[in-house]
C-alpha positions as CSV (number, residue, x, y, z in Angstrom):
1,M,31.0,-12.5,-13.3
2,K,31.0,-10.7,-10.8
3,I,27.0,-9.2,-9.8
4,K,27.0,-6.3,-8.4
5,K,23.0,-5.7,-6.8
6,L,20.4,-8.8,-6.2
7,M,16.8,-7.0,-5.7
8,V,13.5,-7.6,-6.3
9,R,10.5,-5.4,-7.2
10,S,7.8,-6.3,-4.6
11,R,4.3,-6.5,-6.6
12,K,2.0,-3.6,-5.5
13,L,-1.7,-4.6,-5.1
14,D,-4.3,-2.7,-5.7
15,H,-6.1,-2.4,-2.0
16,K,-9.7,-1.8,-2.7
17,S,-11.4,0.0,0.5
18,P,-14.4,-2.4,1.7
19,C,-16.4,0.4,2.9
20,T,-16.3,2.9,-0.4
21,P,-20.2,2.5,-1.4
22,E,-20.8,3.8,3.0
23,I,-18.6,6.5,1.9
24,A,-19.6,7.3,-0.9
25,A,-23.2,7.8,0.3
26,L,-22.0,9.7,3.4
27,L,-20.5,12.3,1.5
28,T,-23.4,12.4,-1.2
29,C,-25.4,12.7,2.0
30,W,-23.4,15.7,3.4
31,A,-23.3,18.0,0.0
32,T,-27.3,17.5,-0.3
33,S,-27.3,18.7,3.1
34,S,-25.0,20.3,6.2
35,V,-22.6,18.2,7.7
36,D,-24.5,18.3,11.4
37,S,-27.5,17.4,9.5
38,P,-30.1,14.9,11.6
39,S,-30.9,12.8,8.1
40,C,-27.2,12.0,8.2
41,V,-26.9,9.9,11.1
42,Q,-27.7,6.9,9.7
43,T,-25.3,7.1,7.1
44,V,-23.3,7.7,9.6
45,Q,-23.8,4.9,11.3
46,A,-23.4,2.2,8.0
47,L,-20.4,3.5,7.9
48,T,-18.7,3.4,12.1
49,E,-20.1,-0.3,11.7
50,C,-18.3,-1.6,8.5
51,M,-14.8,0.2,9.5
52,R,-15.9,-2.4,12.4
53,K,-15.9,-5.2,10.6
54,V,-13.0,-4.8,8.4
55,P,-9.8,-6.8,9.4
56,K,-7.0,-4.9,10.6
57,N,-3.7,-5.8,7.5
58,S,-0.6,-6.6,9.1
59,K,1.8,-5.3,7.1
60,H,4.6,-8.1,6.6
61,A,7.5,-7.2,5.0
62,T,8.7,-9.6,3.0
63,T,12.7,-10.3,3.6
64,I,13.9,-11.6,0.1
65,N,16.0,-8.7,-1.0
66,Y,17.7,-8.5,2.5
67,H,18.9,-12.1,1.7
68,L,19.6,-11.6,-1.8
69,A,21.7,-8.5,0.0
70,R,23.3,-11.1,1.9
71,L,24.4,-13.9,-0.1
72,G,25.3,-11.8,-3.1
73,K,28.7,-11.7,-1.8
74,F,29.2,-15.4,-2.3
75,L,28.5,-14.7,-6.4
C-alpha cells in the first residue's frame, strides 16, 4: 500500500476584530454627519486608541504538512 500524498487541513479560526464597536460608531457618525465633521473627533480618537491597544498577531506557519511530505517517502 502506497499513500501518494499526506496532508492535514488547517482549521479556519474566526478572527473577530476587537475594535468592531468603535468602527461601527465611527461609520454611524460619518453617515449622520460629514466625514470632516468636528462632532466625530471623539469617535476617531476612540478608534485610534483601540487600534493601538490591539496586539499584533504573528502568523506562525505550521510545518506539519512539510514533515508529512518528507516522511511520506518512507511509507
